[in-house]
C-alpha positions in Angstrom: 2.6 20.1 -3.5 2.3 19.1 0.0 -1.4 20.5 -0.2 -2.1 18.8 -3.5 -0.9 15.5 -2.1 -2.9 15.8 1.2 -6.0 16.6 -0.6 -5.6 13.2 -2.7 -4.9 11.4 0.1 -8.0 12.8 2.2 -10.1 12.0 -0.9 -9.0 8.6 -1.5 -9.4 7.9 2.4 -12.7 9.2 2.5 -14.1 7.4 -0.5 -12.5 3.8 1.1 -14.1 4.9 4.1 -17.7 5.3 2.6 -17.2 2.1 0.2 -16.1 0.1 3.0 -19.3 1.2 5.2 -17.1 2.6 8.3 -19.3 5.9 7.7 -22.4 3.7 8.7 -22.6 3.2 12.5 -24.8 0.2 12.3 -22.4 -1.8 10.4 -19.7 -1.0 12.7 -21.5 -2.1 15.7 -22.6 -4.9 13.8 -19.0 -5.8 13.7 -18.3 -5.1 17.5 -21.3 -7.7 18.3 -19.3 -10.6 18.4 -22.0 -12.5 20.3 -25.0 -11.3 18.5 -25.8 -10.6 14.8 -21.9 -10.4 14.1 -20.9 -8.9 10.7 -17.1 -9.8 10.1 -17.3 -7.9 6.8 -15.0 -5.0 8.1 -12.2 -7.2 9.3 -11.5 -7.5 5.8 -11.0 -3.6 5.7 -9.4 -3.8 8.9 -6.7 -6.4 7.6 -6.3 -4.4 4.5 -5.3 -1.0 6.4 -3.0 -3.0 8.4 -1.3 -4.6 5.6 -1.0 -1.1 3.8 0.2 0.3 7.2 2.8 -2.2 7.9 4.2 -1.8 4.2 3.8 1.8 4.6 5.8 2.3 7.8 8.6 -0.2 6.8 9.2 1.9 3.7 8.8 5.0 5.4 11.5 4.0 8.2 14.2 3.9 5.5 13.4 7.6 4.0 14.9 10.6 5.1 12.2 12.6 3.7 8.8 12.4 2.5 6.9 12.7 -0.8 6.6 16.6 -0.3 10.2 16.8 0.6 9.8 17.4 4.1 11.7 15.4 7.0 10.1 12.1 7.8 8.8 12.4 11.5 7.9 8.9 12.7 7.0 8.2 16.5 9.8 6.9 18.5 8.5 5.5 21.8 7.5 2.2 22.5 6.6 2.6 25.7 3.0 1.0 26.8 2.1 3.2 29.5 -1.3 3.5 31.6 -2.1 6.5 29.7 -2.1 4.6 26.4 -4.1 1.7 27.6 -6.7 4.2 29.2 -7.0 6.2 25.7 -7.0 3.2 23.8 -10.0 1.5 26.1 -11.7 5.1 25.8 -11.6 5.2 21.9 -13.0 1.7 21.7 -15.7 2.3 24.2 -16.6 5.5 22.3 -16.1 3.5 19.0 -18.5 0.9 20.1 -21.1 3.2 21.7 -21.4 5.9 19.0 -20.4 3.4 16.0 -17.7 6.3 14.9 -14.1 6.7 15.0 -12.6 10.2 14.2 -12.1 9.5 10.6 -15.4 8.5 9.3 -17.1 10.6 11.8 -15.7 13.7 9.7 -16.7 11.9 6.3 -20.3 11.4 7.7 -20.8 14.7 9.4 -19.6 16.0 5.7 -22.5 14.1 3.9 -25.1 15.6 6.3 -25.4 12.8 9.0 -26.3 14.7 12.2 -25.4 11.6 14.3 -21.7 12.1 13.4 -21.7 15.9 13.7 -22.9 15.1 17.2 -20.0 12.7 17.9 -17.8 15.4 16.5 -18.9 18.0 18.8 -18.5 15.6 21.8 -15.0 14.5 20.7 -13.7 18.0 20.5 -15.1 18.7 23.6 -13.3 15.6 25.3 -10.3 16.7 23.5 -10.8 20.3 25.0 -11.5 19.1 28.5 -8.3 16.5 28.3 -5.9 19.3 27.3 -7.3 21.6 30.0 -6.9 18.4 32.9 -3.4 18.1 31.5 -2.4 21.7 32.3 -3.9 21.8 35.4 -1.4 18.9 36.3 
């Protein structure tokens, strides 16, 4: 049952990304171009996502188990440290340069967008480099 819920959730999420334009780098870059040809349409998408997320996390905090029956595991740390801030900055810069973040890149690569596939390879290489760097520390 858990795999079916995951599949349905992924399909709804992917279709939402396509419908909202999040898989189109030009649209994302237009949203991020505050001092040029700014396209505010993705602000509505983000506002809707934040509203759903606030509701979902508030409800999840009150539940011991997920819909699949598994234990509910939510993040507990509220620490804002250098690693979190640096990671957020790197994420934002990568999003602005490439026009993709991980979810939309997976959807776009699945539809045959070569630029998204290149982004995913670079993202995975960065993740691997990060893990190796951490292992050496």
